[in-house]
N, C-alpha and C positions, 0 to 999 in steps of 0.2 A: 822184470822181477816177478817171480812166481808168487802165488798166494801163500805157499808154505814159507818162503823166504820172508815175506811181509809179516806173516804171523810170528815167526821166530824173532824178527826184529822188534815187533811190537811187544812181545813177552820180555825181551831183554830191556826194553825201556822201562817196564814196570819194576824190574828188579831194583831193590834198594829204595824204592819210593814207599814211604810209610802209608799204611792203609788208612790210618787216622792220625791226625796231628792236632794237639791242643794249641790254640793261639792266645796271644795276649788279649784278644778281643772277647775271650770268654766263651767261645763256641768251638766245636770240633770240626775240623776240615777233613773231608774224606778224600783219600787217595791223591790223585794227580793235581788237584787244586792247591796242594801244599807245596808244590815246587816253587822255586825262587824266580824273581824277575830276571835275574841274570841268566837262568836256564831258558827263560822265554826268549830273551834277546839272542842267545846262541841258536835256539831253534829257528827263529825268524831269519837269521843270517844263513843257516844251513838250507832253509827252504828257498831263499833267493838264489843260492849257489846251485841248487838242484833243478831249479825251474829253467826249462829250455826257452830259447828266444821266441819260439812259436807256441808258447804255453796257452792252453785253453783257459779262458777266464773261469775262476772258481775251482780249478783243479788244484789239488794239493799234492806235493811231491815227496814229503818226508813224514814219517810216522809220528815223530814227536810234535811237529807243527799241527798235525791233525788232532792230536790229543789236546793241545792248547785251544784250538778252535772249538772242539767239542766241550771242553770245560767251560769256556766262555759262553757258548750257547746254552749249556745246561744251567749255568749260574743265572743268566738272564731269564730263562724259562722259570726257574725256581722262585726268583724274587717276584716275577710277574704273578705267579700263582699265589704267593703269600700276600703280596701288597695289592689288593684288588683295586685300590684307588689309582694305582699306576700300572695296571695290568697290560698296557700296550707299550711299555717302555722298550725302546729299541726298534720299534716297528718302522720308523722312518730312516733307520740307518742300515748299513749292510755289513757283512762280516769283514770285508776288507778294511773299511773305515774304522771299525771297532778294534781290529787287530793292530792297525797302524797306531791308533791312539794308545793302546796298551803298550806297544813297543816304545813309543816316545816316553811314556810314564816310566817304564821299566829301565830304560837307558839312564834316566835321571835318578832312579832308585833301585839299583841292581841287587841290593841285599834285602829288599822288601820281599814279602811273599807274593805270589801271583794272586792269591785271594784278596790281598790288600789292594792290589792294582784293580781287580774286578770291582771292589767296593767303590773305588774312586771313579771308575768308568760309569758305574750306576749313577753316582752323584752328577757327573758331567752330562749324562743323558737326561737326567731330570732337569738340570739347568737349561739345556738346549731345547727341552720340550720334545725330544725325539724318543 
């Protein structure tokens, strides 16, 4: 797949996604973090379907899944920056385990927003001390 094709695919994924969304939590969610848990589960399924048997660990094969991983990493980085008492949150976990946890949460709560799932992931990481 060429860089141009990937870029066009990425741009199409952003179409229809609100730049900002107000949540019931009282804060504004910017861009892709406002997607639903159901959309994340679909992205994870598509990622698995696109992954070849000889996949290189850590390589991502679909643009939407890359977006969800990036949103997750950005969220954790942001909360670590803000909450200096827990500025190492997630240090002992890896992206694969975090994304699996989020997928399990999202399968159980498909109509929830992805940002809500991220908030519960943070709580889980605090509980686990990771």
